[in-house]
C-alpha positions in Angstrom: 0.0 0.0 0.0 1.4 3.3 -1.0 1.8 6.2 1.4 -0.6 8.3 -0.7 -3.4 5.9 -0.1 -2.6 5.7 3.6 -2.6 9.5 3.8 -5.8 9.7 1.9 -7.5 7.3 4.2 -6.4 9.2 7.3 -7.7 12.4 5.8 -11.1 10.9 5.1 -11.3 9.4 8.6 -10.3 12.8 10.0 -13.1 14.5 8.1 -15.6 11.8 9.1 -14.5 12.2 12.8 -14.6 15.9 12.6 -18.1 15.8 11.0 -19.6 13.6 13.7 -17.7 15.4 16.6 -19.1 18.8 15.3 -22.6 17.4 15.1 -22.3 16.0 18.6 -21.0 19.3 19.9 -23.8 21.1 18.2 -26.3 18.8 19.9 -24.7 19.2 23.3 -24.5 23.0 22.7 -28.2 23.1 21.7 -29.1 21.0 24.8 -27.1 23.4 27.0 -28.7 26.4 25.4 -32.2 25.0 25.9 -31.4 24.1 29.5 -30.1 27.6 30.2 -33.2 29.0 28.5 -35.4 26.8 30.7 -33.5 27.9 33.9 -33.8 31.6 32.8 -37.5 31.1 32.2 -37.9 29.4 35.5 -36.0 32.2 37.3 -38.1 34.8 35.5 -41.3 33.1 36.7 -40.1 32.9 40.3 -38.9 36.5 40.2 -42.3 37.6 38.8 -44.0 35.6 41.6 -41.9 37.2 44.3 -42.3 40.6 42.7 -46.1 40.1 42.6 -46.1 39.3 46.4 -44.0 42.4 47.0 -46.3 44.6 44.9 -49.3 43.1 46.8 -48.1 44.6 50.0 -47.3 48.0 48.5 -51.1 48.4 48.1 -54.0 47.4 50.2 -54.6 44.0 48.7 -57.7 42.0 49.7 -57.1 38.6 51.3 -59.0 36.9 48.4 -56.7 38.5 45.8 -53.6 37.4 47.7 -54.8 33.8 47.9 -55.5 33.8 44.2 -52.1 35.4 43.5 -50.3 32.7 45.4 -52.1 29.8 43.8 -52.0 31.1 40.2 -48.3 32.0 40.7 -47.4 28.5 41.9 -49.4 27.0 39.0 -47.7 29.2 36.4 -44.1 28.6 37.7 -44.5 24.9 38.0 -46.6 24.6 34.8 -49.2 22.7 36.9 -52.7 21.7 35.9 -54.1 23.5 38.9 -53.6 24.4 42.5 -55.4 25.1 45.8 -54.8 27.0 49.0 -56.3 25.8 52.3 -56.2 28.1 55.4 -56.7 27.3 59.0 -59.7 28.9 60.8 -59.3 31.3 63.7 -59.3 28.4 66.2 -56.8 26.4 64.1 -59.2 23.4 64.3 -59.8 22.9 60.6 -58.8 23.9 57.1 -61.1 25.4 54.5 -60.4 26.1 50.8 -59.6 29.8 50.2 -58.8 29.5 46.5 -59.1 26.6 44.1 -58.1 27.2 40.5 -60.6 26.2 37.8 -58.6 23.3 36.4 -57.4 21.9 39.7 -58.2 18.2 40.2 -59.8 17.3 43.5 -57.3 17.0 46.3 -59.6 15.6 48.9 -61.7 12.4 49.1 -65.1 13.1 47.5 -68.1 11.2 49.0 -70.0 8.9 46.6 -73.2 10.9 46.8 -71.3 14.0 45.6 -69.8 12.0 42.7 -73.3 10.9 41.7 -74.4 14.5 41.5 -71.5 15.7 39.4 -72.9 14.6 36.0 -76.3 16.2 36.6 -75.0 19.1 38.6 -71.3 19.9 37.7 -71.1 22.7 40.3 -71.9 20.2 43.1 -68.2 19.1 43.1 -66.8 22.7 43.3 -69.3 23.6 46.1 -68.2 20.6 48.1 -64.5 21.3 47.6 -64.9 24.9 48.7 -67.1 24.3 51.7 -65.7 21.1 53.1 -63.7 21.6 56.3 -60.7 19.4 56.7 -59.6 18.3 60.2 -56.0 17.6 61.2 -54.9 14.3 59.7 -57.8 14.0 57.3 -56.6 13.0 53.9 -53.4 14.2 52.3 -54.2 17.9 53.0 -55.0 17.2 56.6 -51.9 15.0 57.1 -49.6 17.6 55.6 -51.0 20.2 57.9 -50.8 18.0 61.0 -47.3 16.6 60.2 -45.9 19.9 58.9 -44.0 18.0 56.2 -44.1 18.7 52.4 -45.1 15.8 50.1 -44.4 14.9 46.5 -46.8 12.2 45.2 -46.9 10.6 41.8 -49.1 7.8 40.7 -52.3 6.1 41.9 -52.0 7.4 45.5 -53.2 10.8 44.3 -56.3 9.6 42.5 -58.7 10.9 45.0 -61.9 11.0 43.0 -63.3 8.3 40.6 -64.5 10.7 37.9 -65.2 9.9 34.3 -63.8 13.3 33.3 -60.0 12.4 33.1 -59.1 16.1 33.3 -60.3 16.1 36.9 -58.2 13.1 37.9 -55.1 13.6 39.9 -51.9 11.8 38.9 -49.2 14.0 40.4 -49.4 16.5 43.2 -47.3 18.4 45.7 -48.3 19.6 49.1 -46.6 21.9 51.6 -47.5 23.3 55.0 -47.5 27.0 55.2 -45.4 27.6 58.3 -44.0 30.9 59.5 -42.5 31.1 63.0 -44.8 29.1 65.2 -47.8 29.7 63.0 -49.1 26.8 61.0 -51.3 28.7 58.6 -52.5 26.1 56.2 -51.5 24.1 53.1 -50.6 25.0 49.5 -51.0 22.3 46.8 -50.5 22.0 43.1 -51.6 19.0 41.0 -51.3 17.5 37.5 -53.8 15.3 35.8 -53.0 12.1 33.7 -52.3 14.1 30.6 -49.6 16.2 32.2 -45.9 15.5 33.1 -45.4 14.3 36.6 -43.6 16.6 39.0 -39.8 16.1 39.4 -37.6 16.6 42.4 -36.5 19.8 40.9 -40.1 21.0 40.8 -40.5 19.9 44.4 -37.5 22.0 45.5 -39.0 25.1 43.7 -42.4 24.4 45.2 -41.1 24.3 48.7 -39.4 27.6 48.2 -42.6 29.1 46.8 -44.5 27.7 49.9 -42.0 29.4 52.3 -42.4 32.8 50.6 -46.2 32.3 50.5 -46.3 31.5 54.2 -44.4 34.7 54.9 -46.8 36.8 52.8 -49.9 35.2 54.3 -48.5 35.8 57.9 -47.9 39.4 57.1 -51.3 39.8 55.6 -52.9 38.4 58.8 -50.8 40.7 60.9 -51.8 43.7 58.8 -55.4 42.6 58.9 -55.3 42.3 62.7 -53.7 45.6 63.0 -56.3 47.2 60.8 -59.1 45.5 62.8 -57.6 46.7 66.1 -57.3 50.2 64.7 -61.0 50.1 63.7 -62.0 48.6 67.1 -60.0 51.3 68.8 -61.7 54.0 66.8 -65.1 52.4 67.6 -64.2 52.3 71.3 -63.2 55.9 71.2 -66.6 56.8 69.6 -68.4 54.6 72.2 -66.4 56.3 75.0 -67.5 59.7 73.7 -71.1 58.6 73.6 -70.9 57.1 77.1 -69.4 60.4 78.3 -72.5 62.1 77.0 -74.7 59.7 79.1 -72.9 61.0 82.2 -73.7 64.4 83.6 -71.5 67.3 82.3 -72.3 69.3 85.4 -74.5 68.9 88.6 -77.8 70.8 88.9 -78.0 73.9 91.0 -80.3 73.4 94.0 -81.3 75.7 96.9 -80.7 73.3 99.7 -78.0 71.0 98.4 -74.6 71.1 96.7 -73.7 68.2 94.3 -70.6 67.0 92.6 -69.4 63.7 91.1 -66.8 62.0 88.9 -66.3 58.8 87.0 -62.8 57.4 86.2 -63.0 54.3 83.9 -60.5 51.5 84.4 -60.7 50.9 80.6 -62.0 52.8 77.7 -65.5 51.9 78.6 -66.9 52.0 82.1 -69.4 49.7 83.9 -70.1 52.4 86.5 -72.9 55.0 86.2 -73.9 58.1 88.0 -76.5 60.7 87.2 -78.9 63.4 88.3 -82.6 63.0 87.4 -85.3 65.7 87.7 -88.2 63.9 89.4 -90.5 66.9 89.5 -90.4 70.7 90.3 -89.1 70.2 93.8 -87.3 66.9 93.8 -84.1 65.6 92.2 -82.9 62.0 92.0 -79.2 61.1 92.5 -78.1 57.6 91.3 -74.9 55.6 91.4 -74.6 52.1 90.0 -71.9 49.5 89.4 -72.4 46.7 86.8 -70.6 43.5 87.5 -67.7 43.1 85.1 -65.8 45.7 83.1 -65.4 47.0 79.6 -67.9 47.0 76.7 -70.4 44.4 78.1 -70.7 46.2 81.4 -71.0 49.6 79.6 -73.9 48.2 77.5 -75.7 47.1 80.6 -75.0 50.4 82.2 -76.6 52.3 79.3 -79.7 50.1 79.4 -79.9 50.6 83.2 -79.7 54.4 82.8 -82.5 54.4 80.3 -84.8 52.2 82.4 -84.0 54.3 85.6 -84.8 57.6 84.0 -88.0 56.4 82.5 -89.3 55.2 85.9 -87.9 58.0 88.0 -89.9 60.9 86.5 -92.7 61.9 88.9 -92.1 59.1 91.4 -91.2 60.3 94.9 -90.4 56.8 96.3 -86.8 55.7 95.7 -87.6 52.1 96.5 -90.5 52.0 94.1 -88.3 53.3 91.3 -85.7 50.6 91.9 -88.4 47.9 92.2 -89.7 48.8 88.7 -86.2 49.0 87.3 -85.4 45.6 88.6 -88.5 44.0 87.1 -87.7 45.5 83.7 -84.0 44.6 83.7 -84.3 41.1 85.2 -85.4 39.3 81.9 -82.5 40.8 79.9 -79.6 40.3 82.3 -77.5 37.2 82.2 -77.4 34.9 85.2 -73.8 35.8 86.0 -74.4 39.5 85.9 -76.0 42.0 88.2 -76.2 45.7 89.0 -75.6 47.3 92.4 -77.2 50.7 92.9 -77.9 53.4 95.4 -80.7 55.9 94.6 -81.3 59.1 96.6 -84.2 61.5 96.2 -83.6 65.1 97.4 -86.5 67.3 98.3 -85.3 70.8 97.7 -88.4 72.3 99.4 -88.5 70.3 102.6 -84.8 69.2 102.9 -85.9 65.6 103.1 -83.5 63.0 101.8 -84.7 59.5 100.9 -82.3 56.7 100.2 -82.8 53.2 98.6 -79.8 50.8 98.6 -79.9 47.9 96.1 -76.9 45.9 97.1 -74.6 48.8 96.7 -71.6 49.8 98.9 -72.9 51.5 102.0 -73.1 55.3 101.6 -71.1 57.4 104.0 -72.6 60.1 106.2 -70.3 62.9 107.4 -71.6 64.8 110.4 -70.3 68.4 110.5 -71.3 68.7 114.1 -69.2 65.7 115.3 -66.8 65.6 112.3 -67.4 61.9 112.2 -68.2 59.5 109.3 -70.6 56.6 109.6 -71.9 53.9 107.2 -75.6 53.8 106.2 -76.7 50.2 105.7 -80.4 50.0 104.8 -81.3 46.5 103.6 -81.5 45.8 99.8 -80.3 43.4 97.1 -78.7 44.0 93.7 -80.7 44.5 90.6 -81.1 41.5 88.2 -80.8 38.7 90.7 -84.5 38.2 91.6 -87.5 38.6 89.4 -89.2 40.9 91.9 -90.9 39.2 94.8 -87.9 38.9 97.1 -86.3 42.2 95.8 -89.5 44.1 96.6 -89.7 42.6 100.2 -86.1 43.5 101.0 -85.8 46.9 99.4 -87.4 49.9 100.9 -87.1 53.7 101.4 -84.7 54.9 104.1 -85.0 58.4 105.4 -81.7 60.4 106.0 -81.4 63.5 108.1 -78.9 66.1 106.9 -78.0 69.1 108.9 -76.1 72.1 107.6 -72.7 71.2 106.1 -73.4 67.4 106.5 -72.4 65.3 103.5 -73.6 62.1 102.0 -71.0 60.3 99.9 -71.9 57.7 97.3 -69.1 55.6 95.8 -68.4 52.4 94.0 -66.0 49.7 95.2 -63.4 50.9 92.8 -62.5 53.5 95.4 -62.0 51.3 98.5 -60.6 48.3 96.5 -58.0 50.3 94.5 -54.6 48.8 94.7 -51.1 50.2 94.9 -47.9 48.7 93.4 -47.5 46.5 96.6 -51.0 45.1 96.3 -52.4 47.1 99.3 -56.0 48.4 99.1 -56.9 52.1 99.5 -59.5 50.9 102.0 -62.2 52.6 104.0 -59.9 54.1 106.6 -58.0 56.2 104.0 -61.3 57.2 102.3 -62.7 58.5 105.7 -59.5 60.4 106.3 -59.8 62.2 102.9 -63.4 63.1 103.6 -62.7 64.5 107.0 -59.7 66.5 105.8 -61.7 68.2 103.1 -65.2 68.4 104.6 -65.0 72.2 105.0 -64.2 72.7 101.2 -67.7 71.7 100.0 -68.8 68.9 97.7 -66.3 69.8 95.0 -63.5 70.0 97.5 -64.3 66.6 99.0 -64.5 65.0 95.5 -61.1 66.6 94.5 -59.3 65.6 97.7 -60.6 62.1 97.6 -59.7 61.6 94.0 -56.2 63.1 94.4 -55.5 61.0 97.4 -56.7 57.9 95.6 -54.7 58.5 92.4 -51.6 59.3 94.4 -52.1 56.0 96.3 -52.4 54.0 93.0 -49.5 55.7 91.4 -48.4 54.1 88.2 -50.0 50.8 89.0 -52.8 50.0 86.5 -56.3 50.9 87.7 -58.1 47.6 88.2 -61.7 48.9 88.5 -63.9 51.8 87.5 -64.0 54.6 90.1 -67.1 56.7 90.7 -67.8 59.2 93.5 -70.8 61.5 94.2 -70.8 64.0 97.1 -74.1 65.5 98.4 -73.7 68.4 100.8 -76.5 70.1 102.7 -76.0 73.8 102.5 
């Protein structure tokens, strides 16, 4: 064989090798380019999803829109057939569907009677899926929520509904709990039907990342919602406080024979204490003080109802006991068994100087004698309003006549005064209250009220007020 033939053969072989090597390299290059394009597309979708979540919080997004954004974003990124978002209720006892995409296969077991209705009533399936509450451990959704572990399932294990429509069958699905901090908010799921490609481990890794970001977004949405709700409640409470302030007297009436002054200091925004001055007729005025069991909004509502009933029965009625007996009969059917109202009601006769007291289970009024500079308790019998329907209340409760000489004082108060606590847990008590009254008795009704209030607040200091405080001072001129 000549060298020329050998050389020619090597040349042909080289060209053949070069041709196939180039073709292989082009194939590998094309594959690499496509893989890079797929990664870039995937990154772009994830970025768009995260950007969408960020944009959602730059505006006031509704919860429903956020739920839809999360599910549709996950479905788009993972090229899934459909998806669903299940969220825990307030008590964290069950999950309910907050958003299910239109093409999402069923992700929960569907009862046979619902499956029978599907052909005749297609919306029956969607209604069931949206309304069905899932308990911890129930089905794949419930197990994911309970166990707090994400799942990737492919194959027959995910065929949860025996439906004729193959587009509604589930062949591949991913589930992830939505956990942020210690909050287990719910479950995010995406699914593919038989006609779609099963999810891969790479898809699963992306899905878990999406779920983590979604949990963060949902947690923030809940926090913002709670903050907005609290803000609205605070605004409503401020308005209610203003209304309640209107129900209390802005100033005492001017009488010929008596000097009046009073104050109410709520422990919270709303008070369960009440005091008021009621014109009985041309010569008489009623003075009332009441304390509803409990505090806050419920007590304040009962107080408002009590005030209305009292004023409607006081007009033209010279008997303090008869007024409270009527008030008790009206309030009794509407007061819960664990609630009651203590009240003291005084009628002042500005023409004859007569003072009539009725005490319905309230703290014993204090009588200051200017002549002896002493303070004594007045303890006429009586029971609180709302405990008895009327028979026992009427027998126990009666009018009690009080004699006031010039500069004598009658002090009405709620237990928030005597039971006020300082930082050491000590009570203000009756002894300190009497000392305040005696020290300011010569300063009139306004002076007694101010001294008693100042001494009380100084005693409490920075310690939180634990009960409503109300004081009324009646001084005989």
